[in-house]
C-alpha distance (Angstrom), angle and dihedral (degrees) to the residues before:
residue distance angle dihedral
M1 . . .
G2 3.74 . .
D3 3.73 145.0 .
S4 3.77 101.7 -144.8
N5 3.79 140.3 58.0
L6 3.84 86.6 -113.2
D7 3.76 90.6 60.5
I8 3.81 88.6 50.3
E9 3.76 93.2 50.7
A10 3.80 91.6 48.5
G11 3.81 92.5 51.5
K12 3.80 92.8 46.0
A13 3.84 90.0 50.1
A14 3.83 89.1 52.0
G15 3.81 90.9 52.7
I16 3.81 95.8 -117.0
K17 3.77 135.5 127.4
V18 3.74 111.4 -95.2
V19 3.85 127.1 -143.2
A20 3.76 115.5 -169.2
V21 3.76 121.8 -162.6
T22 3.76 123.2 -142.0
Y23 3.82 94.8 -151.7
G24 3.74 94.9 71.2
Y25 3.80 132.4 82.4
R26 3.87 103.9 -69.4
E27 3.75 132.5 72.5
R28 3.82 118.5 -104.1
K29 3.83 92.6 -112.4
L30 3.82 90.0 62.8
L31 3.81 89.7 56.2
K32 3.80 95.5 58.6
D33 3.81 96.1 111.0
A34 3.81 93.6 60.3
D35 3.85 118.1 107.3
F36 3.79 89.5 -128.1
I37 3.74 134.6 13.7
I38 3.79 120.6 -157.9
D39 3.86 132.6 -171.9
R40 3.80 96.6 -161.7
F41 3.76 132.9 32.7
E42 3.85 89.8 -124.3
D43 3.86 88.8 65.0
L44 3.79 87.5 70.8
I45 3.76 89.0 75.4
R46 3.79 90.9 66.5
I47 3.76 91.3 52.9
I48 3.82 93.5 47.9
R49 3.80 89.9 51.2
H50 3.74 91.4 51.7
F51 3.79 90.5 60.7
Q52 3.70 95.3 45.2
K53 3.79 93.0 65.8
């Protein structure tokens, strides 16, 4: 999880799925390259359940 385009780039470089959060320091438009974007920490549960199937 991250709140900046730098976090997204690092996650992508590591070959992992990236979840960006809108309640951080960057504008939503800078988070567009993330695999998922969430507005609340609680939204992460939905993403985790998706991968548990």
